[in-house]
N, C-alpha and C positions, 0 to 999 in steps of 0.2 A: 849503678852511681849513689857513692856511701855520701856520708854527714860527718864534720868533724865531731859534729856532735858520739854521731857510729865511732867514730872511729874513738874514739873516750873513755867512751863504752866497752871498748873491747878490751880496750886497753885498761882499762880501772878490774876488768874482771882478770883476764891477765895476770896482774898484781899476784892480789887475791888468794890465784887460783897458786902462786906460785912462791909461798911464804912460808915455807918451815924456815927460814932464819929470824925469823920477828915473831914479836909475841907480842901484846898490847902495849900503851904507855901506863897505865892506870896498874898490868901487873906484874910491872915490871916497877912499878915503883913500891908498890907493895910488896914484895917480895923478888929484892936483889941480887941475894945470892943464887935464887933457885936458876928466876932467870938470865944469870953477868956474860950469858955466851953466843942470847939472841938480842937484835938488834930493838930500840921501841920502836914500836908508831902505831901514827890511832890516822883518821879518817881521814881528815886534814889532809893529814903525810898522803896519805895515798893519792889523793888530787892534785898535789905540788906537782909526783911523776908525776901522774898521767901526763898533766899542763905539760910537764916541761918534758916530756918522751922525747917531740921533737927539737928541738931548742940543744937539750942535746946531743942528738941523734944528728942535728946540727939540719934542721927538713924546715924548708921556709913552705910561704907559705901556696907557696907557685908550686912546689916540689908536693905540695899534698895534693892542692886538684889538678896536676898533672896523672897525679894516682886515685883520682877517679872520688877522691872524697874533696870537698862542696861543705862551700861552711854558711849552716839557714839564719834567712836570714828574714825577718822580718817585714 
């Protein structure tokens, strides 16, 4: 059984491995013409995408638990 943290880490790595259409926000600001066809992104944006994935895919906490992903509690 994996935790939501593991699920989030896997999603973060998946996003990182598949971002040919993106460029760092600072690079886009410095050279907007060179990166005009790429989407601006940063670390915070990646994190928000990771957390938003279950919501975007309409996955509930119950569904995550049923799939074997658990919440890590202290």
